[in-house]
PyMOL CGO cylinders between C-alpha atoms (Angstrom):
from pymol import cmd
from pymol.cgo import CYLINDER

trace = [
    CYLINDER, 111.61, 121.44, 104.78, 111.72, 117.74, 103.88, 0.3, 1, 1, 1, 1, 1, 1,
    CYLINDER, 111.72, 117.74, 103.88, 111.44, 117.04, 100.17, 0.3, 1, 1, 1, 1, 1, 1,
    CYLINDER, 111.44, 117.04, 100.17, 111.65, 114.21, 97.67, 0.3, 1, 1, 1, 1, 1, 1,
    CYLINDER, 111.65, 114.21, 97.67, 112.34, 114.70, 93.98, 0.3, 1, 1, 1, 1, 1, 1,
    CYLINDER, 112.34, 114.70, 93.98, 111.37, 111.81, 91.75, 0.3, 1, 1, 1, 1, 1, 1,
    CYLINDER, 111.37, 111.81, 91.75, 110.90, 111.03, 88.07, 0.3, 1, 1, 1, 1, 1, 1,
    CYLINDER, 110.90, 111.03, 88.07, 112.17, 108.77, 85.30, 0.3, 1, 1, 1, 1, 1, 1,
    CYLINDER, 112.17, 108.77, 85.30, 115.89, 108.45, 84.62, 0.3, 1, 1, 1, 1, 1, 1,
    CYLINDER, 115.89, 108.45, 84.62, 117.46, 111.63, 83.18, 0.3, 1, 1, 1, 1, 1, 1,
    CYLINDER, 117.46, 111.63, 83.18, 114.36, 113.69, 83.98, 0.3, 1, 1, 1, 1, 1, 1,
    CYLINDER, 114.36, 113.69, 83.98, 116.59, 116.36, 85.49, 0.3, 1, 1, 1, 1, 1, 1,
    CYLINDER, 116.59, 116.36, 85.49, 116.40, 115.48, 89.17, 0.3, 1, 1, 1, 1, 1, 1,
    CYLINDER, 116.40, 115.48, 89.17, 120.10, 116.08, 89.73, 0.3, 1, 1, 1, 1, 1, 1,
    CYLINDER, 120.10, 116.08, 89.73, 119.94, 119.44, 87.93, 0.3, 1, 1, 1, 1, 1, 1,
    CYLINDER, 119.94, 119.44, 87.93, 116.93, 120.75, 89.87, 0.3, 1, 1, 1, 1, 1, 1,
    CYLINDER, 116.93, 120.75, 89.87, 118.12, 119.48, 93.26, 0.3, 1, 1, 1, 1, 1, 1,
    CYLINDER, 118.12, 119.48, 93.26, 120.78, 122.19, 93.87, 0.3, 1, 1, 1, 1, 1, 1,
    CYLINDER, 120.78, 122.19, 93.87, 118.21, 124.94, 93.20, 0.3, 1, 1, 1, 1, 1, 1,
    CYLINDER, 118.21, 124.94, 93.20, 115.76, 123.42, 95.69, 0.3, 1, 1, 1, 1, 1, 1,
    CYLINDER, 115.76, 123.42, 95.69, 118.45, 122.81, 98.28, 0.3, 1, 1, 1, 1, 1, 1,
    CYLINDER, 118.45, 122.81, 98.28, 119.62, 126.43, 98.08, 0.3, 1, 1, 1, 1, 1, 1,
    CYLINDER, 119.62, 126.43, 98.08, 116.11, 127.88, 98.10, 0.3, 1, 1, 1, 1, 1, 1,
    CYLINDER, 116.11, 127.88, 98.10, 115.08, 126.04, 101.26, 0.3, 1, 1, 1, 1, 1, 1,
    CYLINDER, 115.08, 126.04, 101.26, 118.46, 125.76, 102.96, 0.3, 1, 1, 1, 1, 1, 1,
    CYLINDER, 118.46, 125.76, 102.96, 118.42, 121.97, 103.08, 0.3, 1, 1, 1, 1, 1, 1,
    CYLINDER, 118.42, 121.97, 103.08, 120.90, 119.22, 102.29, 0.3, 1, 1, 1, 1, 1, 1,
    CYLINDER, 120.90, 119.22, 102.29, 120.55, 117.33, 98.97, 0.3, 1, 1, 1, 1, 1, 1,
    CYLINDER, 120.55, 117.33, 98.97, 121.01, 113.58, 99.36, 0.3, 1, 1, 1, 1, 1, 1,
    CYLINDER, 121.01, 113.58, 99.36, 121.42, 111.48, 96.23, 0.3, 1, 1, 1, 1, 1, 1,
    CYLINDER, 121.42, 111.48, 96.23, 121.28, 107.71, 96.58, 0.3, 1, 1, 1, 1, 1, 1,
    CYLINDER, 121.28, 107.71, 96.58, 122.89, 107.45, 93.16, 0.3, 1, 1, 1, 1, 1, 1,
    CYLINDER, 122.89, 107.45, 93.16, 125.84, 109.49, 94.39, 0.3, 1, 1, 1, 1, 1, 1,
    CYLINDER, 125.84, 109.49, 94.39, 126.05, 107.34, 97.51, 0.3, 1, 1, 1, 1, 1, 1,
    CYLINDER, 126.05, 107.34, 97.51, 126.21, 104.23, 95.32, 0.3, 1, 1, 1, 1, 1, 1,
    CYLINDER, 126.21, 104.23, 95.32, 128.83, 105.75, 93.00, 0.3, 1, 1, 1, 1, 1, 1,
    CYLINDER, 128.83, 105.75, 93.00, 131.03, 106.70, 95.95, 0.3, 1, 1, 1, 1, 1, 1,
    CYLINDER, 131.03, 106.70, 95.95, 130.98, 103.10, 97.15, 0.3, 1, 1, 1, 1, 1, 1,
    CYLINDER, 130.98, 103.10, 97.15, 131.83, 101.89, 93.63, 0.3, 1, 1, 1, 1, 1, 1,
    CYLINDER, 131.83, 101.89, 93.63, 134.69, 104.40, 93.34, 0.3, 1, 1, 1, 1, 1, 1,
    CYLINDER, 134.69, 104.40, 93.34, 136.17, 103.19, 96.64, 0.3, 1, 1, 1, 1, 1, 1,
    CYLINDER, 136.17, 103.19, 96.64, 135.89, 99.60, 95.33, 0.3, 1, 1, 1, 1, 1, 1,
    CYLINDER, 135.89, 99.60, 95.33, 134.48, 98.35, 98.61, 0.3, 1, 1, 1, 1, 1, 1,
    CYLINDER, 134.48, 98.35, 98.61, 132.81, 94.92, 98.67, 0.3, 1, 1, 1, 1, 1, 1,
    CYLINDER, 132.81, 94.92, 98.67, 129.48, 96.76, 98.63, 0.3, 1, 1, 1, 1, 1, 1,
    CYLINDER, 129.48, 96.76, 98.63, 130.68, 98.95, 95.77, 0.3, 1, 1, 1, 1, 1, 1,
    CYLINDER, 130.68, 98.95, 95.77, 131.67, 95.97, 93.62, 0.3, 1, 1, 1, 1, 1, 1,
    CYLINDER, 131.67, 95.97, 93.62, 128.24, 94.44, 94.19, 0.3, 1, 1, 1, 1, 1, 1,
    CYLINDER, 128.24, 94.44, 94.19, 126.50, 97.72, 93.36, 0.3, 1, 1, 1, 1, 1, 1,
    CYLINDER, 126.50, 97.72, 93.36, 128.49, 98.10, 90.12, 0.3, 1, 1, 1, 1, 1, 1,
    CYLINDER, 128.49, 98.10, 90.12, 127.25, 94.77, 88.80, 0.3, 1, 1, 1, 1, 1, 1,
    CYLINDER, 127.25, 94.77, 88.80, 123.64, 95.69, 89.62, 0.3, 1, 1, 1, 1, 1, 1,
    CYLINDER, 123.64, 95.69, 89.62, 123.80, 99.19, 88.11, 0.3, 1, 1, 1, 1, 1, 1,
    CYLINDER, 123.80, 99.19, 88.11, 125.70, 98.09, 84.98, 0.3, 1, 1, 1, 1, 1, 1,
    CYLINDER, 125.70, 98.09, 84.98, 122.79, 95.77, 84.26, 0.3, 1, 1, 1, 1, 1, 1,
    CYLINDER, 122.79, 95.77, 84.26, 120.35, 98.69, 84.54, 0.3, 1, 1, 1, 1, 1, 1,
    CYLINDER, 120.35, 98.69, 84.54, 118.71, 97.07, 87.55, 0.3, 1, 1, 1, 1, 1, 1,
    CYLINDER, 118.71, 97.07, 87.55, 117.61, 98.68, 90.82, 0.3, 1, 1, 1, 1, 1, 1,
    CYLINDER, 117.61, 98.68, 90.82, 119.42, 98.11, 94.10, 0.3, 1, 1, 1, 1, 1, 1,
    CYLINDER, 119.42, 98.11, 94.10, 117.30, 96.05, 96.52, 0.3, 1, 1, 1, 1, 1, 1,
    CYLINDER, 117.30, 96.05, 96.52, 114.88, 97.84, 98.86, 0.3, 1, 1, 1, 1, 1, 1,
    CYLINDER, 114.88, 97.84, 98.86, 116.55, 96.37, 101.93, 0.3, 1, 1, 1, 1, 1, 1,
    CYLINDER, 116.55, 96.37, 101.93, 120.05, 97.58, 101.04, 0.3, 1, 1, 1, 1, 1, 1,
    CYLINDER, 120.05, 97.58, 101.04, 118.87, 101.01, 99.90, 0.3, 1, 1, 1, 1, 1, 1,
    CYLINDER, 118.87, 101.01, 99.90, 116.71, 101.49, 103.01, 0.3, 1, 1, 1, 1, 1, 1,
    CYLINDER, 116.71, 101.49, 103.01, 119.67, 100.72, 105.27, 0.3, 1, 1, 1, 1, 1, 1,
    CYLINDER, 119.67, 100.72, 105.27, 121.90, 103.25, 103.53, 0.3, 1, 1, 1, 1, 1, 1,
    CYLINDER, 121.90, 103.25, 103.53, 119.26, 106.00, 103.57, 0.3, 1, 1, 1, 1, 1, 1,
    CYLINDER, 119.26, 106.00, 103.57, 118.30, 105.37, 107.20, 0.3, 1, 1, 1, 1, 1, 1,
    CYLINDER, 118.30, 105.37, 107.20, 121.94, 105.68, 108.29, 0.3, 1, 1, 1, 1, 1, 1,
    CYLINDER, 121.94, 105.68, 108.29, 122.32, 108.90, 106.28, 0.3, 1, 1, 1, 1, 1, 1,
    CYLINDER, 122.32, 108.90, 106.28, 119.16, 110.53, 107.66, 0.3, 1, 1, 1, 1, 1, 1,
    CYLINDER, 119.16, 110.53, 107.66, 120.29, 109.90, 111.23, 0.3, 1, 1, 1, 1, 1, 1,
    CYLINDER, 120.29, 109.90, 111.23, 123.27, 112.23, 110.80, 0.3, 1, 1, 1, 1, 1, 1,
    CYLINDER, 123.27, 112.23, 110.80, 123.27, 115.66, 112.41, 0.3, 1, 1, 1, 1, 1, 1,
    CYLINDER, 123.27, 115.66, 112.41, 123.57, 117.64, 109.17, 0.3, 1, 1, 1, 1, 1, 1,
    CYLINDER, 123.57, 117.64, 109.17, 120.00, 116.83, 108.07, 0.3, 1, 1, 1, 1, 1, 1,
    CYLINDER, 120.00, 116.83, 108.07, 118.23, 117.89, 111.26, 0.3, 1, 1, 1, 1, 1, 1,
    CYLINDER, 118.23, 117.89, 111.26, 116.88, 121.03, 109.54, 0.3, 1, 1, 1, 1, 1, 1,
    CYLINDER, 116.88, 121.03, 109.54, 115.62, 119.18, 106.49, 0.3, 1, 1, 1, 1, 1, 1,
    CYLINDER, 115.62, 119.18, 106.49, 116.72, 117.31, 103.38, 0.3, 1, 1, 1, 1, 1, 1,
    CYLINDER, 116.72, 117.31, 103.38, 116.05, 116.72, 99.72, 0.3, 1, 1, 1, 1, 1, 1,
    CYLINDER, 116.05, 116.72, 99.72, 116.06, 113.08, 98.69, 0.3, 1, 1, 1, 1, 1, 1,
    CYLINDER, 116.06, 113.08, 98.69, 117.02, 112.43, 95.06, 0.3, 1, 1, 1, 1, 1, 1,
    CYLINDER, 117.02, 112.43, 95.06, 116.55, 108.88, 93.77, 0.3, 1, 1, 1, 1, 1, 1,
    CYLINDER, 116.55, 108.88, 93.77, 114.75, 107.62, 96.85, 0.3, 1, 1, 1, 1, 1, 1,
    CYLINDER, 114.75, 107.62, 96.85, 112.24, 106.16, 97.38, 0.3, 1, 1, 1, 1, 1, 1,
    CYLINDER, 112.24, 106.16, 97.38, 111.98, 104.14, 94.18, 0.3, 1, 1, 1, 1, 1, 1,
    CYLINDER, 111.98, 104.14, 94.18, 109.24, 101.75, 95.24, 0.3, 1, 1, 1, 1, 1, 1,
    CYLINDER, 109.24, 101.75, 95.24, 106.13, 101.67, 97.41, 0.3, 1, 1, 1, 1, 1, 1,
    CYLINDER, 106.13, 101.67, 97.41, 108.02, 99.51, 99.91, 0.3, 1, 1, 1, 1, 1, 1,
    CYLINDER, 108.02, 99.51, 99.91, 110.75, 102.14, 100.21, 0.3, 1, 1, 1, 1, 1, 1,
    CYLINDER, 110.75, 102.14, 100.21, 108.15, 104.90, 100.56, 0.3, 1, 1, 1, 1, 1, 1,
    CYLINDER, 108.15, 104.90, 100.56, 106.40, 103.03, 103.38, 0.3, 1, 1, 1, 1, 1, 1,
    CYLINDER, 106.40, 103.03, 103.38, 109.75, 102.44, 105.09, 0.3, 1, 1, 1, 1, 1, 1,
    CYLINDER, 109.75, 102.44, 105.09, 110.55, 106.15, 104.90, 0.3, 1, 1, 1, 1, 1, 1,
    CYLINDER, 110.55, 106.15, 104.90, 107.11, 107.12, 106.24, 0.3, 1, 1, 1, 1, 1, 1,
    CYLINDER, 107.11, 107.12, 106.24, 107.59, 104.82, 109.22, 0.3, 1, 1, 1, 1, 1, 1,
    CYLINDER, 107.59, 104.82, 109.22, 111.13, 106.05, 109.86, 0.3, 1, 1, 1, 1, 1, 1,
    CYLINDER, 111.13, 106.05, 109.86, 110.03, 109.70, 109.85, 0.3, 1, 1, 1, 1, 1, 1,
    CYLINDER, 110.03, 109.70, 109.85, 106.94, 109.02, 111.98, 0.3, 1, 1, 1, 1, 1, 1,
    CYLINDER, 106.94, 109.02, 111.98, 109.12, 107.42, 114.65, 0.3, 1, 1, 1, 1, 1, 1,
    CYLINDER, 109.12, 107.42, 114.65, 111.06, 110.71, 114.78, 0.3, 1, 1, 1, 1, 1, 1,
    CYLINDER, 111.06, 110.71, 114.78, 107.88, 112.83, 114.80, 0.3, 1, 1, 1, 1, 1, 1,
    CYLINDER, 107.88, 112.83, 114.80, 108.75, 114.12, 111.34, 0.3, 1, 1, 1, 1, 1, 1,
    CYLINDER, 108.75, 114.12, 111.34, 107.00, 114.08, 107.96, 0.3, 1, 1, 1, 1, 1, 1,
    CYLINDER, 107.00, 114.08, 107.96, 107.53, 114.95, 104.32, 0.3, 1, 1, 1, 1, 1, 1,
    CYLINDER, 107.53, 114.95, 104.32, 106.45, 118.40, 103.14, 0.3, 1, 1, 1, 1, 1, 1,
    CYLINDER, 106.45, 118.40, 103.14, 106.38, 117.81, 99.38, 0.3, 1, 1, 1, 1, 1, 1,
    CYLINDER, 106.38, 117.81, 99.38, 107.20, 115.23, 96.73, 0.3, 1, 1, 1, 1, 1, 1,
    CYLINDER, 107.20, 115.23, 96.73, 108.21, 116.80, 93.41, 0.3, 1, 1, 1, 1, 1, 1,
    CYLINDER, 108.21, 116.80, 93.41, 107.52, 114.56, 90.41, 0.3, 1, 1, 1, 1, 1, 1,
    CYLINDER, 107.52, 114.56, 90.41, 109.24, 115.41, 87.11, 0.3, 1, 1, 1, 1, 1, 1,
    CYLINDER, 109.24, 115.41, 87.11, 108.10, 114.12, 83.73, 0.3, 1, 1, 1, 1, 1, 1,
    CYLINDER, 108.10, 114.12, 83.73, 109.04, 114.41, 80.04, 0.3, 1, 1, 1, 1, 1, 1,
    CYLINDER, 109.04, 114.41, 80.04, 108.89, 112.48, 76.75, 0.3, 1, 1, 1, 1, 1, 1,
    CYLINDER, 108.89, 112.48, 76.75, 110.64, 109.09, 76.51, 0.3, 1, 1, 1, 1, 1, 1,
    CYLINDER, 110.64, 109.09, 76.51, 112.70, 109.98, 73.43, 0.3, 1, 1, 1, 1, 1, 1,
    CYLINDER, 112.70, 109.98, 73.43, 114.13, 113.04, 75.18, 0.3, 1, 1, 1, 1, 1, 1,
    CYLINDER, 114.13, 113.04, 75.18, 115.03, 110.81, 78.12, 0.3, 1, 1, 1, 1, 1, 1,
    CYLINDER, 115.03, 110.81, 78.12, 116.90, 108.46, 75.78, 0.3, 1, 1, 1, 1, 1, 1,
    CYLINDER, 116.90, 108.46, 75.78, 118.90, 111.32, 74.25, 0.3, 1, 1, 1, 1, 1, 1,
    CYLINDER, 118.90, 111.32, 74.25, 119.71, 112.73, 77.67, 0.3, 1, 1, 1, 1, 1, 1,
    CYLINDER, 119.71, 112.73, 77.67, 121.09, 109.36, 78.79, 0.3, 1, 1, 1, 1, 1, 1,
    CYLINDER, 121.09, 109.36, 78.79, 122.92, 108.25, 75.64, 0.3, 1, 1, 1, 1, 1, 1,
    CYLINDER, 122.92, 108.25, 75.64, 124.35, 111.72, 75.03, 0.3, 1, 1, 1, 1, 1, 1,
    CYLINDER, 124.35, 111.72, 75.03, 125.49, 112.32, 78.60, 0.3, 1, 1, 1, 1, 1, 1,
    CYLINDER, 125.49, 112.32, 78.60, 129.18, 113.05, 79.19, 0.3, 1, 1, 1, 1, 1, 1,
    CYLINDER, 129.18, 113.05, 79.19, 130.91, 113.79, 82.49, 0.3, 1, 1, 1, 1, 1, 1,
    CYLINDER, 130.91, 113.79, 82.49, 134.15, 115.51, 83.41, 0.3, 1, 1, 1, 1, 1, 1,
    CYLINDER, 134.15, 115.51, 83.41, 135.94, 113.10, 85.78, 0.3, 1, 1, 1, 1, 1, 1,
    CYLINDER, 135.94, 113.10, 85.78, 137.91, 115.98, 87.30, 0.3, 1, 1, 1, 1, 1, 1,
    CYLINDER, 137.91, 115.98, 87.30, 135.31, 118.66, 88.14, 0.3, 1, 1, 1, 1, 1, 1,
    CYLINDER, 135.31, 118.66, 88.14, 132.09, 116.68, 87.70, 0.3, 1, 1, 1, 1, 1, 1,
    CYLINDER, 132.09, 116.68, 87.70, 130.53, 119.06, 85.16, 0.3, 1, 1, 1, 1, 1, 1,
    CYLINDER, 130.53, 119.06, 85.16, 127.86, 117.42, 82.99, 0.3, 1, 1, 1, 1, 1, 1,
    CYLINDER, 127.86, 117.42, 82.99, 127.49, 117.80, 79.23, 0.3, 1, 1, 1, 1, 1, 1,
    CYLINDER, 127.49, 117.80, 79.23, 125.28, 116.29, 76.54, 0.3, 1, 1, 1, 1, 1, 1,
    CYLINDER, 125.28, 116.29, 76.54, 126.25, 115.82, 72.89, 0.3, 1, 1, 1, 1, 1, 1,
    CYLINDER, 126.25, 115.82, 72.89, 122.65, 116.61, 71.84, 0.3, 1, 1, 1, 1, 1, 1,
    CYLINDER, 122.65, 116.61, 71.84, 121.69, 119.45, 74.18, 0.3, 1, 1, 1, 1, 1, 1,
    CYLINDER, 121.69, 119.45, 74.18, 124.66, 120.97, 76.03, 0.3, 1, 1, 1, 1, 1, 1,
    CYLINDER, 124.66, 120.97, 76.03, 127.78, 120.30, 73.97, 0.3, 1, 1, 1, 1, 1, 1,
    CYLINDER, 127.78, 120.30, 73.97, 131.23, 121.34, 75.22, 0.3, 1, 1, 1, 1, 1, 1,
    CYLINDER, 131.23, 121.34, 75.22, 133.04, 123.99, 73.18, 0.3, 1, 1, 1, 1, 1, 1,
    CYLINDER, 133.04, 123.99, 73.18, 135.46, 121.33, 71.94, 0.3, 1, 1, 1, 1, 1, 1,
    CYLINDER, 135.46, 121.33, 71.94, 134.46, 117.71, 71.28, 0.3, 1, 1, 1, 1, 1, 1,
    CYLINDER, 134.46, 117.71, 71.28, 134.68, 115.43, 74.33, 0.3, 1, 1, 1, 1, 1, 1,
    CYLINDER, 134.68, 115.43, 74.33, 136.71, 117.96, 76.38, 0.3, 1, 1, 1, 1, 1, 1,
    CYLINDER, 136.71, 117.96, 76.38, 135.60, 119.86, 79.50, 0.3, 1, 1, 1, 1, 1, 1,
    CYLINDER, 135.60, 119.86, 79.50, 135.23, 123.62, 79.02, 0.3, 1, 1, 1, 1, 1, 1,
    CYLINDER, 135.23, 123.62, 79.02, 136.48, 124.33, 82.55, 0.3, 1, 1, 1, 1, 1, 1,
    CYLINDER, 136.48, 124.33, 82.55, 139.68, 122.29, 82.85, 0.3, 1, 1, 1, 1, 1, 1,
    CYLINDER, 139.68, 122.29, 82.85, 140.36, 120.66, 79.47, 0.3, 1, 1, 1, 1, 1, 1,
    CYLINDER, 140.36, 120.66, 79.47, 139.94, 117.12, 80.86, 0.3, 1, 1, 1, 1, 1, 1,
    CYLINDER, 139.94, 117.12, 80.86, 138.72, 114.43, 78.47, 0.3, 1, 1, 1, 1, 1, 1,
    CYLINDER, 138.72, 114.43, 78.47, 135.06, 113.68, 79.10, 0.3, 1, 1, 1, 1, 1, 1,
    CYLINDER, 135.06, 113.68, 79.10, 133.87, 110.19, 79.95, 0.3, 1, 1, 1, 1, 1, 1,
    CYLINDER, 133.87, 110.19, 79.95, 130.67, 108.25, 79.37, 0.3, 1, 1, 1, 1, 1, 1,
    CYLINDER, 130.67, 108.25, 79.37, 129.19, 106.10, 82.11, 0.3, 1, 1, 1, 1, 1, 1,
    CYLINDER, 129.19, 106.10, 82.11, 129.17, 102.40, 81.26, 0.3, 1, 1, 1, 1, 1, 1,
    CYLINDER, 129.17, 102.40, 81.26, 125.40, 102.20, 81.83, 0.3, 1, 1, 1, 1, 1, 1,
    CYLINDER, 125.40, 102.20, 81.83, 124.58, 105.14, 79.51, 0.3, 1, 1, 1, 1, 1, 1,
    CYLINDER, 124.58, 105.14, 79.51, 123.49, 103.01, 76.55, 0.3, 1, 1, 1, 1, 1, 1,
    CYLINDER, 123.49, 103.01, 76.55, 120.13, 103.00, 74.75, 0.3, 1, 1, 1, 1, 1, 1,
    CYLINDER, 120.13, 103.00, 74.75, 119.44, 99.38, 75.69, 0.3, 1, 1, 1, 1, 1, 1,
    CYLINDER, 119.44, 99.38, 75.69, 119.98, 99.99, 79.39, 0.3, 1, 1, 1, 1, 1, 1,
    CYLINDER, 119.98, 99.99, 79.39, 118.17, 103.34, 79.19, 0.3, 1, 1, 1, 1, 1, 1,
    CYLINDER, 118.17, 103.34, 79.19, 115.01, 101.72, 77.83, 0.3, 1, 1, 1, 1, 1, 1,
    CYLINDER, 115.01, 101.72, 77.83, 115.30, 98.98, 80.43, 0.3, 1, 1, 1, 1, 1, 1,
    CYLINDER, 115.30, 98.98, 80.43, 115.57, 101.59, 83.20, 0.3, 1, 1, 1, 1, 1, 1,
    CYLINDER, 115.57, 101.59, 83.20, 112.48, 103.37, 81.87, 0.3, 1, 1, 1, 1, 1, 1,
    CYLINDER, 112.48, 103.37, 81.87, 110.51, 100.12, 81.97, 0.3, 1, 1, 1, 1, 1, 1,
    CYLINDER, 110.51, 100.12, 81.97, 111.66, 99.47, 85.53, 0.3, 1, 1, 1, 1, 1, 1,
    CYLINDER, 111.66, 99.47, 85.53, 110.69, 103.03, 86.49, 0.3, 1, 1, 1, 1, 1, 1,
    CYLINDER, 110.69, 103.03, 86.49, 107.19, 102.61, 85.03, 0.3, 1, 1, 1, 1, 1, 1,
    CYLINDER, 107.19, 102.61, 85.03, 106.69, 99.34, 86.87, 0.3, 1, 1, 1, 1, 1, 1,
    CYLINDER, 106.69, 99.34, 86.87, 108.25, 100.06, 90.26, 0.3, 1, 1, 1, 1, 1, 1,
    CYLINDER, 108.25, 100.06, 90.26, 108.59, 103.82, 90.76, 0.3, 1, 1, 1, 1, 1, 1,
    CYLINDER, 108.59, 103.82, 90.76, 105.75, 105.47, 88.80, 0.3, 1, 1, 1, 1, 1, 1,
    CYLINDER, 105.75, 105.47, 88.80, 103.15, 104.10, 91.29, 0.3, 1, 1, 1, 1, 1, 1,
    CYLINDER, 103.15, 104.10, 91.29, 104.65, 106.53, 93.82, 0.3, 1, 1, 1, 1, 1, 1,
    CYLINDER, 104.65, 106.53, 93.82, 102.93, 109.37, 91.96, 0.3, 1, 1, 1, 1, 1, 1,
    CYLINDER, 102.93, 109.37, 91.96, 99.49, 108.16, 93.02, 0.3, 1, 1, 1, 1, 1, 1,
    CYLINDER, 99.49, 108.16, 93.02, 100.80, 107.15, 96.47, 0.3, 1, 1, 1, 1, 1, 1,
    CYLINDER, 100.80, 107.15, 96.47, 101.90, 110.69, 97.27, 0.3, 1, 1, 1, 1, 1, 1,
    CYLINDER, 101.90, 110.69, 97.27, 99.00, 112.31, 95.42, 0.3, 1, 1, 1, 1, 1, 1,
    CYLINDER, 99.00, 112.31, 95.42, 96.67, 110.57, 97.85, 0.3, 1, 1, 1, 1, 1, 1,
    CYLINDER, 96.67, 110.57, 97.85, 98.66, 112.10, 100.72, 0.3, 1, 1, 1, 1, 1, 1,
    CYLINDER, 98.66, 112.10, 100.72, 98.15, 115.56, 99.24, 0.3, 1, 1, 1, 1, 1, 1,
    CYLINDER, 98.15, 115.56, 99.24, 101.85, 116.43, 98.98, 0.3, 1, 1, 1, 1, 1, 1,
    CYLINDER, 101.85, 116.43, 98.98, 102.56, 115.79, 95.28, 0.3, 1, 1, 1, 1, 1, 1,
    CYLINDER, 102.56, 115.79, 95.28, 103.79, 118.52, 92.93, 0.3, 1, 1, 1, 1, 1, 1,
    CYLINDER, 103.79, 118.52, 92.93, 104.16, 117.55, 89.26, 0.3, 1, 1, 1, 1, 1, 1,
    CYLINDER, 104.16, 117.55, 89.26, 106.26, 119.51, 86.77, 0.3, 1, 1, 1, 1, 1, 1,
    CYLINDER, 106.26, 119.51, 86.77, 107.33, 119.07, 83.15, 0.3, 1, 1, 1, 1, 1, 1,
    CYLINDER, 107.33, 119.07, 83.15, 111.13, 119.02, 82.97, 0.3, 1, 1, 1, 1, 1, 1,
    CYLINDER, 111.13, 119.02, 82.97, 111.76, 119.24, 79.24, 0.3, 1, 1, 1, 1, 1, 1,
    CYLINDER, 111.76, 119.24, 79.24, 112.50, 122.98, 79.28, 0.3, 1, 1, 1, 1, 1, 1,
    CYLINDER, 112.50, 122.98, 79.28, 115.80, 124.16, 77.82, 0.3, 1, 1, 1, 1, 1, 1,
    CYLINDER, 115.80, 124.16, 77.82, 116.63, 126.00, 81.04, 0.3, 1, 1, 1, 1, 1, 1,
    CYLINDER, 116.63, 126.00, 81.04, 116.67, 124.31, 84.43, 0.3, 1, 1, 1, 1, 1, 1,
    CYLINDER, 116.67, 124.31, 84.43, 115.68, 127.65, 85.97, 0.3, 1, 1, 1, 1, 1, 1,
    CYLINDER, 115.68, 127.65, 85.97, 112.33, 127.51, 84.14, 0.3, 1, 1, 1, 1, 1, 1,
    CYLINDER, 112.33, 127.51, 84.14, 111.45, 124.16, 85.68, 0.3, 1, 1, 1, 1, 1, 1,
    CYLINDER, 111.45, 124.16, 85.68, 112.57, 125.35, 89.10, 0.3, 1, 1, 1, 1, 1, 1,
    CYLINDER, 112.57, 125.35, 89.10, 110.44, 128.51, 88.87, 0.3, 1, 1, 1, 1, 1, 1,
    CYLINDER, 110.44, 128.51, 88.87, 107.34, 126.46, 88.05, 0.3, 1, 1, 1, 1, 1, 1,
    CYLINDER, 107.34, 126.46, 88.05, 107.98, 124.16, 91.01, 0.3, 1, 1, 1, 1, 1, 1,
    CYLINDER, 107.98, 124.16, 91.01, 108.54, 127.09, 93.37, 0.3, 1, 1, 1, 1, 1, 1,
    CYLINDER, 108.54, 127.09, 93.37, 105.28, 128.75, 92.27, 0.3, 1, 1, 1, 1, 1, 1,
    CYLINDER, 105.28, 128.75, 92.27, 103.36, 125.55, 93.01, 0.3, 1, 1, 1, 1, 1, 1,
    CYLINDER, 103.36, 125.55, 93.01, 104.93, 125.27, 96.47, 0.3, 1, 1, 1, 1, 1, 1,
    CYLINDER, 104.93, 125.27, 96.47, 104.07, 128.90, 97.24, 0.3, 1, 1, 1, 1, 1, 1,
    CYLINDER, 104.07, 128.90, 97.24, 100.49, 128.44, 96.01, 0.3, 1, 1, 1, 1, 1, 1,
    CYLINDER, 100.49, 128.44, 96.01, 100.04, 125.26, 98.05, 0.3, 1, 1, 1, 1, 1, 1,
    CYLINDER, 100.04, 125.26, 98.05, 101.47, 126.86, 101.18, 0.3, 1, 1, 1, 1, 1, 1,
    CYLINDER, 101.47, 126.86, 101.18, 99.08, 129.78, 100.72, 0.3, 1, 1, 1, 1, 1, 1,
    CYLINDER, 99.08, 129.78, 100.72, 96.10, 127.42, 100.40, 0.3, 1, 1, 1, 1, 1, 1,
    CYLINDER, 96.10, 127.42, 100.40, 97.06, 125.70, 103.66, 0.3, 1, 1, 1, 1, 1, 1,
    CYLINDER, 97.06, 125.70, 103.66, 96.96, 128.96, 105.63, 0.3, 1, 1, 1, 1, 1, 1,
]
cmd.load_cgo(trace, "trace")
């Protein structure tokens, strides 16, 4: 199974991805995580990426395509993958289509998440992360038991430098301009699955997605 999960920032892509990966036995690949790993290592590329992301801007198509192409050539994705955060533009989507076609492969489904803008803003501004274990919290929706401290290991939570309302609204505008057109692009290919992601439980969103996949697979028989 080869999947893409897309949607506006903080739509829940990273939360749904592990459920999809486990269900279909495929590897989740997050371009955002790839970027953050480069930034953490403070490589020349990482320093460049930090400036771009701190401004709320998107990394160039050329650079992102190169990183994704190199990742998809590795042996651990031969049985499938779930791309999270890529493609983010029509140019990236066309690059991916060409890359897969050259390998006699194709996408099975593109899962598009959506929810209200004000919920997106709260998810971004209220997001907190444990730097030790990586657990995510939100001061509006999923508070830790004690303020700003991880429930699992007691580590002080941190807030990403780009998790501000100004940058959040800028990222939403960029999404609407550059990434939202992918919805129609993949709808025309007949592989788009859309799902509301504002449910309180991630499992509810996942169940709705799974039902749509099962129904579509049945219709193709």
